[in-house]
PyMOL commands that place a pseudoatom at each C-alpha (Angstrom):
pseudoatom trace, name=CA, resn=MET, resi=1, chain=A, elem=C, hetatm=0, pos=[-18.556, 13.968, -48.076]
pseudoatom trace, name=CA, resn=GLY, resi=2, chain=A, elem=C, hetatm=0, pos=[-21.917, 12.432, -47.142]
pseudoatom trace, name=CA, resn=LYS, resi=3, chain=A, elem=C, hetatm=0, pos=[-23.876, 13.721, -44.173]
pseudoatom trace, name=CA, resn=ASN, resi=4, chain=A, elem=C, hetatm=0, pos=[-23.485, 10.371, -42.397]
pseudoatom trace, name=CA, resn=THR, resi=5, chain=A, elem=C, hetatm=0, pos=[-19.683, 10.478, -42.533]
pseudoatom trace, name=CA, resn=ASP, resi=6, chain=A, elem=C, hetatm=0, pos=[-18.233, 9.827, -39.064]
pseudoatom trace, name=CA, resn=LEU, resi=7, chain=A, elem=C, hetatm=0, pos=[-14.938, 11.649, -38.477]
pseudoatom trace, name=CA, resn=ARG, resi=8, chain=A, elem=C, hetatm=0, pos=[-12.896, 10.912, -35.365]
pseudoatom trace, name=CA, resn=PHE, resi=9, chain=A, elem=C, hetatm=0, pos=[-9.664, 12.569, -34.336]
pseudoatom trace, name=CA, resn=VAL, resi=10, chain=A, elem=C, hetatm=0, pos=[-7.136, 11.618, -31.691]
pseudoatom trace, name=CA, resn=THR, resi=11, chain=A, elem=C, hetatm=0, pos=[-5.087, 14.627, -30.650]
pseudoatom trace, name=CA, resn=LEU, resi=12, chain=A, elem=C, hetatm=0, pos=[-1.606, 13.682, -29.469]
pseudoatom trace, name=CA, resn=ASN, resi=13, chain=A, elem=C, hetatm=0, pos=[0.476, 16.126, -27.482]
pseudoatom trace, name=CA, resn=LYS, resi=14, chain=A, elem=C, hetatm=0, pos=[4.034, 16.068, -28.790]
pseudoatom trace, name=CA, resn=TYR, resi=15, chain=A, elem=C, hetatm=0, pos=[6.531, 15.620, -25.977]
pseudoatom trace, name=CA, resn=ILE, resi=16, chain=A, elem=C, hetatm=0, pos=[9.472, 17.970, -26.272]
pseudoatom trace, name=CA, resn=ARG, resi=17, chain=A, elem=C, hetatm=0, pos=[12.352, 16.908, -24.063]
pseudoatom trace, name=CA, resn=GLU, resi=18, chain=A, elem=C, hetatm=0, pos=[13.381, 19.712, -21.730]
pseudoatom trace, name=CA, resn=PRO, resi=19, chain=A, elem=C, hetatm=0, pos=[17.164, 20.118, -21.630]
pseudoatom trace, name=CA, resn=VAL, resi=20, chain=A, elem=C, hetatm=0, pos=[19.345, 19.105, -18.725]
pseudoatom trace, name=CA, resn=LYS, resi=21, chain=A, elem=C, hetatm=0, pos=[20.067, 22.278, -16.780]
pseudoatom trace, name=CA, resn=GLU, resi=22, chain=A, elem=C, hetatm=0, pos=[22.932, 23.221, -14.483]
pseudoatom trace, name=CA, resn=TYR, resi=23, chain=A, elem=C, hetatm=0, pos=[21.869, 25.532, -11.659]
pseudoatom trace, name=CA, resn=GLN, resi=24, chain=A, elem=C, hetatm=0, pos=[25.088, 27.372, -10.923]
pseudoatom trace, name=CA, resn=HIS, resi=25, chain=A, elem=C, hetatm=0, pos=[23.680, 29.253, -7.913]
pseudoatom trace, name=CA, resn=LYS, resi=26, chain=A, elem=C, hetatm=0, pos=[22.520, 26.005, -6.314]
pseudoatom trace, name=CA, resn=GLY, resi=27, chain=A, elem=C, hetatm=0, pos=[25.257, 23.672, -7.479]
pseudoatom trace, name=CA, resn=TRP, resi=28, chain=A, elem=C, hetatm=0, pos=[22.963, 20.905, -8.759]
pseudoatom trace, name=CA, resn=VAL, resi=29, chain=A, elem=C, hetatm=0, pos=[21.817, 19.587, -12.145]
pseudoatom trace, name=CA, resn=LEU, resi=30, chain=A, elem=C, hetatm=0, pos=[18.196, 18.694, -12.922]
pseudoatom trace, name=CA, resn=ASN, resi=31, chain=A, elem=C, hetatm=0, pos=[16.873, 16.307, -15.560]
pseudoatom trace, name=CA, resn=GLY, resi=32, chain=A, elem=C, hetatm=0, pos=[14.573, 18.855, -17.212]
pseudoatom trace, name=CA, resn=LYS, resi=33, chain=A, elem=C, hetatm=0, pos=[12.686, 21.638, -15.436]
pseudoatom trace, name=CA, resn=ASN, resi=34, chain=A, elem=C, hetatm=0, pos=[12.045, 20.519, -11.848]
pseudoatom trace, name=CA, resn=ASN, resi=35, chain=A, elem=C, hetatm=0, pos=[13.372, 17.068, -12.841]
pseudoatom trace, name=CA, resn=SER, resi=36, chain=A, elem=C, hetatm=0, pos=[10.372, 16.635, -15.149]
pseudoatom trace, name=CA, resn=HIS, resi=37, chain=A, elem=C, hetatm=0, pos=[11.963, 14.068, -17.499]
pseudoatom trace, name=CA, resn=TYR, resi=38, chain=A, elem=C, hetatm=0, pos=[11.989, 11.446, -14.741]
pseudoatom trace, name=CA, resn=GLN, resi=39, chain=A, elem=C, hetatm=0, pos=[8.261, 12.010, -14.206]
pseudoatom trace, name=CA, resn=TYR, resi=40, chain=A, elem=C, hetatm=0, pos=[7.643, 11.631, -17.945]
pseudoatom trace, name=CA, resn=ILE, resi=41, chain=A, elem=C, hetatm=0, pos=[9.369, 8.213, -17.864]
pseudoatom trace, name=CA, resn=ILE, resi=42, chain=A, elem=C, hetatm=0, pos=[7.372, 7.184, -14.765]
pseudoatom trace, name=CA, resn=ASP, resi=43, chain=A, elem=C, hetatm=0, pos=[4.076, 8.266, -16.364]
pseudoatom trace, name=CA, resn=ARG, resi=44, chain=A, elem=C, hetatm=0, pos=[4.807, 6.135, -19.424]
pseudoatom trace, name=CA, resn=TYR, resi=45, chain=A, elem=C, hetatm=0, pos=[5.585, 3.183, -17.134]
pseudoatom trace, name=CA, resn=TYR, resi=46, chain=A, elem=C, hetatm=0, pos=[2.234, 3.379, -15.365]
pseudoatom trace, name=CA, resn=GLY, resi=47, chain=A, elem=C, hetatm=0, pos=[0.168, 4.633, -18.303]
pseudoatom trace, name=CA, resn=SER, resi=48, chain=A, elem=C, hetatm=0, pos=[1.138, 2.151, -21.016]
pseudoatom trace, name=CA, resn=THR, resi=49, chain=A, elem=C, hetatm=0, pos=[0.146, -1.472, -20.444]
pseudoatom trace, name=CA, resn=THR, resi=50, chain=A, elem=C, hetatm=0, pos=[2.602, -2.747, -23.047]
pseudoatom trace, name=CA, resn=ASN, resi=51, chain=A, elem=C, hetatm=0, pos=[5.513, -0.710, -21.697]
pseudoatom trace, name=CA, resn=SER, resi=52, chain=A, elem=C, hetatm=0, pos=[4.776, -1.643, -18.088]
pseudoatom trace, name=CA, resn=THR, resi=53, chain=A, elem=C, hetatm=0, pos=[4.475, -5.368, -18.845]
pseudoatom trace, name=CA, resn=ALA, resi=54, chain=A, elem=C, hetatm=0, pos=[7.757, -5.420, -20.781]
pseudoatom trace, name=CA, resn=ILE, resi=55, chain=A, elem=C, hetatm=0, pos=[9.635, -3.539, -18.043]
pseudoatom trace, name=CA, resn=ASN, resi=56, chain=A, elem=C, hetatm=0, pos=[8.251, -5.727, -15.234]
pseudoatom trace, name=CA, resn=SER, resi=57, chain=A, elem=C, hetatm=0, pos=[9.259, -8.871, -17.127]
pseudoatom trace, name=CA, resn=ILE, resi=58, chain=A, elem=C, hetatm=0, pos=[12.821, -7.582, -17.575]
pseudoatom trace, name=CA, resn=ILE, resi=59, chain=A, elem=C, hetatm=0, pos=[13.039, -6.680, -13.867]
pseudoatom trace, name=CA, resn=ASP, resi=60, chain=A, elem=C, hetatm=0, pos=[11.954, -10.204, -12.910]
pseudoatom trace, name=CA, resn=LEU, resi=61, chain=A, elem=C, hetatm=0, pos=[14.448, -11.756, -15.338]
pseudoatom trace, name=CA, resn=VAL, resi=62, chain=A, elem=C, hetatm=0, pos=[17.340, -9.644, -14.025]
pseudoatom trace, name=CA, resn=TYR, resi=63, chain=A, elem=C, hetatm=0, pos=[16.473, -10.368, -10.400]
pseudoatom trace, name=CA, resn=GLY, resi=64, chain=A, elem=C, hetatm=0, pos=[15.973, -14.100, -10.996]
pseudoatom trace, name=CA, resn=LYS, resi=65, chain=A, elem=C, hetatm=0, pos=[16.496, -15.833, -7.672]
pseudoatom trace, name=CA, resn=GLY, resi=66, chain=A, elem=C, hetatm=0, pos=[18.399, -12.915, -6.205]
pseudoatom trace, name=CA, resn=ILE, resi=67, chain=A, elem=C, hetatm=0, pos=[22.104, -12.704, -5.456]
pseudoatom trace, name=CA, resn=THR, resi=68, chain=A, elem=C, hetatm=0, pos=[23.893, -15.932, -4.586]
pseudoatom trace, name=CA, resn=ILE, resi=69, chain=A, elem=C, hetatm=0, pos=[27.399, -16.613, -3.338]
pseudoatom trace, name=CA, resn=LYS, resi=70, chain=A, elem=C, hetatm=0, pos=[29.204, -19.260, -5.350]
pseudoatom trace, name=CA, resn=GLY, resi=71, chain=A, elem=C, hetatm=0, pos=[29.739, -22.389, -3.313]
pseudoatom trace, name=CA, resn=PHE, resi=72, chain=A, elem=C, hetatm=0, pos=[27.213, -21.477, -0.603]
pseudoatom trace, name=CA, resn=ASP, resi=73, chain=A, elem=C, hetatm=0, pos=[23.600, -22.529, -0.182]
pseudoatom trace, name=CA, resn=GLN, resi=74, chain=A, elem=C, hetatm=0, pos=[20.937, -19.826, -0.273]
pseudoatom trace, name=CA, resn=GLU, resi=75, chain=A, elem=C, hetatm=0, pos=[20.068, -20.598, 3.333]
pseudoatom trace, name=CA, resn=SER, resi=76, chain=A, elem=C, hetatm=0, pos=[23.671, -20.470, 4.553]
pseudoatom trace, name=CA, resn=GLU, resi=77, chain=A, elem=C, hetatm=0, pos=[24.923, -18.020, 7.173]
pseudoatom trace, name=CA, resn=GLN, resi=78, chain=A, elem=C, hetatm=0, pos=[27.182, -16.284, 4.640]
pseudoatom trace, name=CA, resn=VAL, resi=79, chain=A, elem=C, hetatm=0, pos=[24.259, -15.494, 2.320]
pseudoatom trace, name=CA, resn=ALA, resi=80, chain=A, elem=C, hetatm=0, pos=[22.124, -14.390, 5.275]
pseudoatom trace, name=CA, resn=ASN, resi=81, chain=A, elem=C, hetatm=0, pos=[24.891, -12.004, 6.405]
pseudoatom trace, name=CA, resn=PHE, resi=82, chain=A, elem=C, hetatm=0, pos=[25.093, -10.539, 2.908]
pseudoatom trace, name=CA, resn=HIS, resi=83, chain=A, elem=C, hetatm=0, pos=[21.361, -9.835, 2.933]
pseudoatom trace, name=CA, resn=LYS, resi=84, chain=A, elem=C, hetatm=0, pos=[21.830, -7.936, 6.183]
pseudoatom trace, name=CA, resn=ILE, resi=85, chain=A, elem=C, hetatm=0, pos=[23.902, -5.496, 4.129]
pseudoatom trace, name=CA, resn=LEU, resi=86, chain=A, elem=C, hetatm=0, pos=[21.661, -5.524, 1.044]
pseudoatom trace, name=CA, resn=SER, resi=87, chain=A, elem=C, hetatm=0, pos=[18.146, -6.860, 1.571]
pseudoatom trace, name=CA, resn=LYS, resi=88, chain=A, elem=C, hetatm=0, pos=[16.176, -8.651, -1.133]
pseudoatom trace, name=CA, resn=LYS, resi=89, chain=A, elem=C, hetatm=0, pos=[13.645, -5.809, -1.121]
pseudoatom trace, name=CA, resn=ASP, resi=90, chain=A, elem=C, hetatm=0, pos=[16.321, -3.164, -1.680]
pseudoatom trace, name=CA, resn=LEU, resi=91, chain=A, elem=C, hetatm=0, pos=[17.996, -5.271, -4.365]
pseudoatom trace, name=CA, resn=LYS, resi=92, chain=A, elem=C, hetatm=0, pos=[14.720, -5.618, -6.296]
pseudoatom trace, name=CA, resn=ALA, resi=93, chain=A, elem=C, hetatm=0, pos=[14.098, -1.872, -6.055]
pseudoatom trace, name=CA, resn=ILE, resi=94, chain=A, elem=C, hetatm=0, pos=[17.637, -1.073, -7.248]
pseudoatom trace, name=CA, resn=ILE, resi=95, chain=A, elem=C, hetatm=0, pos=[17.164, -3.372, -10.248]
pseudoatom trace, name=CA, resn=ALA, resi=96, chain=A, elem=C, hetatm=0, pos=[13.828, -1.700, -11.044]
pseudoatom trace, name=CA, resn=ASP, resi=97, chain=A, elem=C, hetatm=0, pos=[15.502, 1.717, -11.150]
pseudoatom trace, name=CA, resn=ALA, resi=98, chain=A, elem=C, hetatm=0, pos=[18.303, 0.341, -13.336]
pseudoatom trace, name=CA, resn=VAL, resi=99, chain=A, elem=C, hetatm=0, pos=[15.814, -1.063, -15.856]
pseudoatom trace, name=CA, resn=ILE, resi=100, chain=A, elem=C, hetatm=0, pos=[13.419, 1.912, -15.877]
pseudoatom trace, name=CA, resn=PHE, resi=101, chain=A, elem=C, hetatm=0, pos=[15.943, 4.768, -15.759]
pseudoatom trace, name=CA, resn=ASN, resi=102, chain=A, elem=C, hetatm=0, pos=[19.158, 3.030, -16.893]
pseudoatom trace, name=CA, resn=GLU, resi=103, chain=A, elem=C, hetatm=0, pos=[20.814, 4.221, -13.662]
pseudoatom trace, name=CA, resn=LEU, resi=104, chain=A, elem=C, hetatm=0, pos=[20.573, 3.468, -9.957]
pseudoatom trace, name=CA, resn=SER, resi=105, chain=A, elem=C, hetatm=0, pos=[21.348, 5.016, -6.585]
pseudoatom trace, name=CA, resn=THR, resi=106, chain=A, elem=C, hetatm=0, pos=[21.964, 3.645, -3.102]
pseudoatom trace, name=CA, resn=GLN, resi=107, chain=A, elem=C, hetatm=0, pos=[22.698, 4.997, 0.347]
pseudoatom trace, name=CA, resn=VAL, resi=108, chain=A, elem=C, hetatm=0, pos=[26.031, 3.725, 1.650]
pseudoatom trace, name=CA, resn=ILE, resi=109, chain=A, elem=C, hetatm=0, pos=[25.952, 3.505, 5.432]
pseudoatom trace, name=CA, resn=ARG, resi=110, chain=A, elem=C, hetatm=0, pos=[29.138, 2.714, 7.340]
pseudoatom trace, name=CA, resn=LYS, resi=111, chain=A, elem=C, hetatm=0, pos=[29.875, 1.527, 10.849]
pseudoatom trace, name=CA, resn=ASN, resi=112, chain=A, elem=C, hetatm=0, pos=[31.882, 3.661, 13.285]
pseudoatom trace, name=CA, resn=LYS, resi=113, chain=A, elem=C, hetatm=0, pos=[35.168, 2.163, 12.093]
pseudoatom trace, name=CA, resn=GLY, resi=114, chain=A, elem=C, hetatm=0, pos=[34.342, 2.875, 8.469]
pseudoatom trace, name=CA, resn=THR, resi=115, chain=A, elem=C, hetatm=0, pos=[33.408, -0.668, 7.466]
pseudoatom trace, name=CA, resn=LEU, resi=116, chain=A, elem=C, hetatm=0, pos=[30.275, -1.174, 5.389]
pseudoatom trace, name=CA, resn=SER, resi=117, chain=A, elem=C, hetatm=0, pos=[27.092, -1.478, 7.423]
pseudoatom trace, name=CA, resn=SER, resi=118, chain=A, elem=C, hetatm=0, pos=[24.349, -1.484, 4.811]
pseudoatom trace, name=CA, resn=LEU, resi=119, chain=A, elem=C, hetatm=0, pos=[23.270, -0.489, 1.313]
pseudoatom trace, name=CA, resn=LYS, resi=120, chain=A, elem=C, hetatm=0, pos=[19.799, 1.026, 1.069]
pseudoatom trace, name=CA, resn=HIS, resi=121, chain=A, elem=C, hetatm=0, pos=[17.843, 1.739, -2.071]
pseudoatom trace, name=CA, resn=ILE, resi=122, chain=A, elem=C, hetatm=0, pos=[17.048, 5.390, -2.638]
pseudoatom trace, name=CA, resn=ASP, resi=123, chain=A, elem=C, hetatm=0, pos=[14.709, 6.421, -5.456]
pseudoatom trace, name=CA, resn=LYS, resi=124, chain=A, elem=C, hetatm=0, pos=[16.817, 7.517, -8.409]
pseudoatom trace, name=CA, resn=TYR, resi=125, chain=A, elem=C, hetatm=0, pos=[14.296, 10.095, -9.591]
pseudoatom trace, name=CA, resn=LYS, resi=126, chain=A, elem=C, hetatm=0, pos=[14.763, 11.899, -6.261]
pseudoatom trace, name=CA, resn=VAL, resi=127, chain=A, elem=C, hetatm=0, pos=[18.568, 12.050, -6.603]
pseudoatom trace, name=CA, resn=VAL, resi=128, chain=A, elem=C, hetatm=0, pos=[20.430, 14.513, -8.846]
pseudoatom trace, name=CA, resn=PRO, resi=129, chain=A, elem=C, hetatm=0, pos=[24.163, 15.215, -9.239]
pseudoatom trace, name=CA, resn=SER, resi=130, chain=A, elem=C, hetatm=0, pos=[26.166, 18.264, -8.337]
pseudoatom trace, name=CA, resn=ILE, resi=131, chain=A, elem=C, hetatm=0, pos=[27.842, 20.139, -11.166]
pseudoatom trace, name=CA, resn=GLU, resi=132, chain=A, elem=C, hetatm=0, pos=[31.085, 18.484, -12.263]
pseudoatom trace, name=CA, resn=ASP, resi=133, chain=A, elem=C, hetatm=0, pos=[34.336, 20.056, -11.172]
pseudoatom trace, name=CA, resn=VAL, resi=134, chain=A, elem=C, hetatm=0, pos=[37.145, 20.995, -13.588]
pseudoatom trace, name=CA, resn=ASP, resi=135, chain=A, elem=C, hetatm=0, pos=[38.325, 17.365, -13.583]
pseudoatom trace, name=CA, resn=GLY, resi=136, chain=A, elem=C, hetatm=0, pos=[34.884, 16.052, -14.506]
pseudoatom trace, name=CA, resn=THR, resi=137, chain=A, elem=C, hetatm=0, pos=[34.263, 14.597, -11.032]
pseudoatom trace, name=CA, resn=ILE, resi=138, chain=A, elem=C, hetatm=0, pos=[30.847, 14.645, -9.372]
pseudoatom trace, name=CA, resn=SER, resi=139, chain=A, elem=C, hetatm=0, pos=[31.707, 15.023, -5.698]
pseudoatom trace, name=CA, resn=SER, resi=140, chain=A, elem=C, hetatm=0, pos=[28.196, 15.021, -4.242]
pseudoatom trace, name=CA, resn=TYR, resi=141, chain=A, elem=C, hetatm=0, pos=[24.531, 14.320, -4.922]
pseudoatom trace, name=CA, resn=TRP, resi=142, chain=A, elem=C, hetatm=0, pos=[21.330, 16.070, -3.880]
pseudoatom trace, name=CA, resn=PHE, resi=143, chain=A, elem=C, hetatm=0, pos=[18.175, 14.386, -2.591]
pseudoatom trace, name=CA, resn=SER, resi=144, chain=A, elem=C, hetatm=0, pos=[14.688, 15.890, -2.510]
pseudoatom trace, name=CA, resn=ARG, resi=145, chain=A, elem=C, hetatm=0, pos=[11.432, 14.089, -1.795]
pseudoatom trace, name=CA, resn=ASP, resi=146, chain=A, elem=C, hetatm=0, pos=[9.719, 16.132, -4.477]
pseudoatom trace, name=CA, resn=TRP, resi=147, chain=A, elem=C, hetatm=0, pos=[11.720, 18.258, -6.919]
pseudoatom trace, name=CA, resn=GLN, resi=148, chain=A, elem=C, hetatm=0, pos=[8.485, 19.564, -8.413]
pseudoatom trace, name=CA, resn=ASN, resi=149, chain=A, elem=C, hetatm=0, pos=[7.578, 21.167, -5.074]
pseudoatom trace, name=CA, resn=GLN, resi=150, chain=A, elem=C, hetatm=0, pos=[10.971, 21.722, -3.479]
pseudoatom trace, name=CA, resn=TRP, resi=151, chain=A, elem=C, hetatm=0, pos=[9.961, 25.218, -2.299]
pseudoatom trace, name=CA, resn=LYS, resi=152, chain=A, elem=C, hetatm=0, pos=[6.583, 24.192, -0.849]
pseudoatom trace, name=CA, resn=GLN, resi=153, chain=A, elem=C, hetatm=0, pos=[6.220, 24.911, 2.871]
pseudoatom trace, name=CA, resn=VAL, resi=154, chain=A, elem=C, hetatm=0, pos=[3.951, 23.479, 5.549]
pseudoatom trace, name=CA, resn=ARG, resi=155, chain=A, elem=C, hetatm=0, pos=[3.756, 25.612, 8.674]
pseudoatom trace, name=CA, resn=GLY, resi=156, chain=A, elem=C, hetatm=0, pos=[6.860, 27.459, 7.597]
pseudoatom trace, name=CA, resn=VAL, resi=157, chain=A, elem=C, hetatm=0, pos=[8.929, 24.314, 6.967]
pseudoatom trace, name=CA, resn=ARG, resi=158, chain=A, elem=C, hetatm=0, pos=[10.070, 23.213, 3.507]
pseudoatom trace, name=CA, resn=ILE, resi=159, chain=A, elem=C, hetatm=0, pos=[8.862, 19.613, 3.206]
pseudoatom trace, name=CA, resn=ALA, resi=160, chain=A, elem=C, hetatm=0, pos=[11.058, 18.708, 0.214]
pseudoatom trace, name=CA, resn=GLU, resi=161, chain=A, elem=C, hetatm=0, pos=[14.144, 20.820, 0.786]
pseudoatom trace, name=CA, resn=PRO, resi=162, chain=A, elem=C, hetatm=0, pos=[17.121, 19.342, -1.120]
pseudoatom trace, name=CA, resn=VAL, resi=163, chain=A, elem=C, hetatm=0, pos=[19.839, 17.788, 1.036]
pseudoatom trace, name=CA, resn=GLU, resi=164, chain=A, elem=C, hetatm=0, pos=[23.426, 17.306, -0.163]
pseudoatom trace, name=CA, resn=TYR, resi=165, chain=A, elem=C, hetatm=0, pos=[25.324, 14.048, 0.420]
pseudoatom trace, name=CA, resn=PRO, resi=166, chain=A, elem=C, hetatm=0, pos=[28.926, 13.238, -0.516]
pseudoatom trace, name=CA, resn=ALA, resi=167, chain=A, elem=C, hetatm=0, pos=[29.429, 10.851, -3.405]
pseudoatom trace, name=CA, resn=PHE, resi=168, chain=A, elem=C, hetatm=0, pos=[30.783, 7.433, -2.450]
pseudoatom trace, name=CA, resn=PRO, resi=169, chain=A, elem=C, hetatm=0, pos=[33.648, 7.060, -1.477]
pseudoatom trace, name=CA, resn=LEU, resi=170, chain=A, elem=C, hetatm=0, pos=[34.412, 10.752, -0.915]
pseudoatom trace, name=CA, resn=GLY, resi=171, chain=A, elem=C, hetatm=0, pos=[32.605, 11.184, 2.408]
pseudoatom trace, name=CA, resn=GLU, resi=172, chain=A, elem=C, hetatm=0, pos=[34.252, 11.695, 5.765]
pseudoatom trace, name=CA, resn=LYS, resi=173, chain=A, elem=C, hetatm=0, pos=[34.195, 8.997, 8.426]
pseudoatom trace, name=CA, resn=GLY, resi=174, chain=A, elem=C, hetatm=0, pos=[30.663, 8.468, 9.713]
pseudoatom trace, name=CA, resn=GLU, resi=175, chain=A, elem=C, hetatm=0, pos=[28.958, 10.325, 6.845]
pseudoatom trace, name=CA, resn=THR, resi=176, chain=A, elem=C, hetatm=0, pos=[26.176, 8.750, 4.802]
pseudoatom trace, name=CA, resn=GLU, resi=177, chain=A, elem=C, hetatm=0, pos=[27.234, 8.679, 1.150]
pseudoatom trace, name=CA, resn=LEU, resi=178, chain=A, elem=C, hetatm=0, pos=[25.277, 8.218, -2.067]
pseudoatom trace, name=CA, resn=PHE, resi=179, chain=A, elem=C, hetatm=0, pos=[26.486, 5.838, -4.751]
pseudoatom trace, name=CA, resn=VAL, resi=180, chain=A, elem=C, hetatm=0, pos=[25.129, 6.393, -8.251]
pseudoatom trace, name=CA, resn=SER, resi=181, chain=A, elem=C, hetatm=0, pos=[25.856, 4.077, -11.166]
pseudoatom trace, name=CA, resn=LYS, resi=182, chain=A, elem=C, hetatm=0, pos=[25.091, 4.785, -14.821]
pseudoatom trace, name=CA, resn=PRO, resi=183, chain=A, elem=C, hetatm=0, pos=[26.514, 3.555, -18.136]
pseudoatom trace, name=CA, resn=TYR, resi=184, chain=A, elem=C, hetatm=0, pos=[28.604, 5.734, -20.398]
pseudoatom trace, name=CA, resn=ARG, resi=185, chain=A, elem=C, hetatm=0, pos=[26.593, 7.457, -23.111]
pseudoatom trace, name=CA, resn=VAL, resi=186, chain=A, elem=C, hetatm=0, pos=[28.112, 9.800, -25.700]
pseudoatom trace, name=CA, resn=GLY, resi=187, chain=A, elem=C, hetatm=0, pos=[27.140, 13.381, -24.916]
pseudoatom trace, name=CA, resn=LYS, resi=188, chain=A, elem=C, hetatm=0, pos=[25.372, 12.430, -21.678]
pseudoatom trace, name=CA, resn=GLU, resi=189, chain=A, elem=C, hetatm=0, pos=[27.408, 13.765, -18.775]
pseudoatom trace, name=CA, resn=TYR, resi=190, chain=A, elem=C, hetatm=0, pos=[24.775, 13.568, -16.062]
pseudoatom trace, name=CA, resn=PHE, resi=191, chain=A, elem=C, hetatm=0, pos=[21.754, 11.464, -17.116]
pseudoatom trace, name=CA, resn=PRO, resi=192, chain=A, elem=C, hetatm=0, pos=[22.045, 8.488, -19.508]
pseudoatom trace, name=CA, resn=ASP, resi=193, chain=A, elem=C, hetatm=0, pos=[18.361, 8.124, -20.614]
pseudoatom trace, name=CA, resn=PRO, resi=194, chain=A, elem=C, hetatm=0, pos=[16.636, 4.725, -20.619]
pseudoatom trace, name=CA, resn=THR, resi=195, chain=A, elem=C, hetatm=0, pos=[17.673, 2.242, -23.295]
pseudoatom trace, name=CA, resn=TYR, resi=196, chain=A, elem=C, hetatm=0, pos=[14.091, 2.188, -24.609]
pseudoatom trace, name=CA, resn=LEU, resi=197, chain=A, elem=C, hetatm=0, pos=[13.852, 5.980, -25.011]
pseudoatom trace, name=CA, resn=PRO, resi=198, chain=A, elem=C, hetatm=0, pos=[12.671, 5.788, -28.688]
pseudoatom trace, name=CA, resn=VAL, resi=199, chain=A, elem=C, hetatm=0, pos=[9.691, 3.668, -27.541]
pseudoatom trace, name=CA, resn=LEU, resi=200, chain=A, elem=C, hetatm=0, pos=[8.270, 6.309, -25.163]
pseudoatom trace, name=CA, resn=PRO, resi=201, chain=A, elem=C, hetatm=0, pos=[6.281, 8.240, -27.811]
pseudoatom trace, name=CA, resn=TYR, resi=202, chain=A, elem=C, hetatm=0, pos=[4.567, 4.958, -28.796]
pseudoatom trace, name=CA, resn=ALA, resi=203, chain=A, elem=C, hetatm=0, pos=[3.803, 4.255, -25.129]
pseudoatom trace, name=CA, resn=GLU, resi=204, chain=A, elem=C, hetatm=0, pos=[2.225, 7.714, -24.900]
pseudoatom trace, name=CA, resn=PHE, resi=205, chain=A, elem=C, hetatm=0, pos=[0.277, 7.013, -28.100]
pseudoatom trace, name=CA, resn=GLU, resi=206, chain=A, elem=C, hetatm=0, pos=[-1.145, 3.851, -26.524]
pseudoatom trace, name=CA, resn=GLU, resi=207, chain=A, elem=C, hetatm=0, pos=[-2.267, 5.870, -23.486]
pseudoatom trace, name=CA, resn=GLU, resi=208, chain=A, elem=C, hetatm=0, pos=[-3.905, 8.572, -25.597]
pseudoatom trace, name=CA, resn=VAL, resi=209, chain=A, elem=C, hetatm=0, pos=[-5.816, 6.059, -27.735]
pseudoatom trace, name=CA, resn=ALA, resi=210, chain=A, elem=C, hetatm=0, pos=[-7.003, 4.178, -24.625]
pseudoatom trace, name=CA, resn=ASN, resi=211, chain=A, elem=C, hetatm=0, pos=[-8.156, 7.422, -22.995]
pseudoatom trace, name=CA, resn=TYR, resi=212, chain=A, elem=C, hetatm=0, pos=[-9.949, 8.457, -26.188]
pseudoatom trace, name=CA, resn=TYR, resi=213, chain=A, elem=C, hetatm=0, pos=[-11.942, 5.229, -26.453]
pseudoatom trace, name=CA, resn=LEU, resi=214, chain=A, elem=C, hetatm=0, pos=[-12.693, 5.204, -22.715]
pseudoatom trace, name=CA, resn=LYS, resi=215, chain=A, elem=C, hetatm=0, pos=[-14.164, 8.707, -23.018]
pseudoatom trace, name=CA, resn=TYR, resi=216, chain=A, elem=C, hetatm=0, pos=[-16.080, 7.582, -26.123]
pseudoatom trace, name=CA, resn=ILE, resi=217, chain=A, elem=C, hetatm=0, pos=[-17.625, 4.672, -24.235]
pseudoatom trace, name=CA, resn=LYS, resi=218, chain=A, elem=C, hetatm=0, pos=[-18.479, 6.789, -21.168]
pseudoatom trace, name=CA, resn=ASN, resi=219, chain=A, elem=C, hetatm=0, pos=[-20.266, 9.210, -23.501]
pseudoatom trace, name=CA, resn=GLY, resi=220, chain=A, elem=C, hetatm=0, pos=[-22.594, 6.398, -24.533]
pseudoatom trace, name=CA, resn=LEU, resi=221, chain=A, elem=C, hetatm=0, pos=[-20.734, 5.680, -27.787]
pseudoatom trace, name=CA, resn=SER, resi=222, chain=A, elem=C, hetatm=0, pos=[-21.438, 9.236, -28.858]
pseudoatom trace, name=CA, resn=LEU, resi=223, chain=A, elem=C, hetatm=0, pos=[-18.758, 11.225, -30.685]
pseudoatom trace, name=CA, resn=GLY, resi=224, chain=A, elem=C, hetatm=0, pos=[-19.460, 14.191, -28.427]
for i in range(1, 224): cmd.bond("trace and resi %d" % i, "trace and resi %d" % (i + 1))
show_as sticks, trace
zoom trace
């Protein structure tokens, strides 16, 4: 090799999927250690321009003009009443979760008499299922603001302590329930994985190459 040969290497960290784990002593199931697989998907969404653009386009296509009621104008009272139950903002957020994670979650809030009051979006990556019972039923879900730091305390108070909610429609009268929807996937009891899962390593590759060249430029085009 000549002395002027310029060798450049891009080191890629291989992502090894952490297994879904049942925590018998807690009763919940996490999507990787501390729910880390969700964060991996989110990082690829924000880190890869190609991946982010494709996902945002699909979200916009699915949402379209929002939900309509056949036979009624968008400005009608019936449509307005529906949006009091499920707002356009919550609907868009629910669709985003469905596209990014291939699953979605909502808070089901009822009136005193048990009739539906509202459906509120709740971030899917913050919601995990309880362990299935002997019949394969998930009877409740757990919510934490930050599964990575669920034990962290501020002034003696856990700021992300997991809270259990009954699964819709298993709650008692007046309880807030969580509804989670996901497609059937062979061998996936708890978390279905996004439909574009095989693309994620390429999204990470795009990030790594971009970071490499950015560092190269900041170093004054020097290999360093």
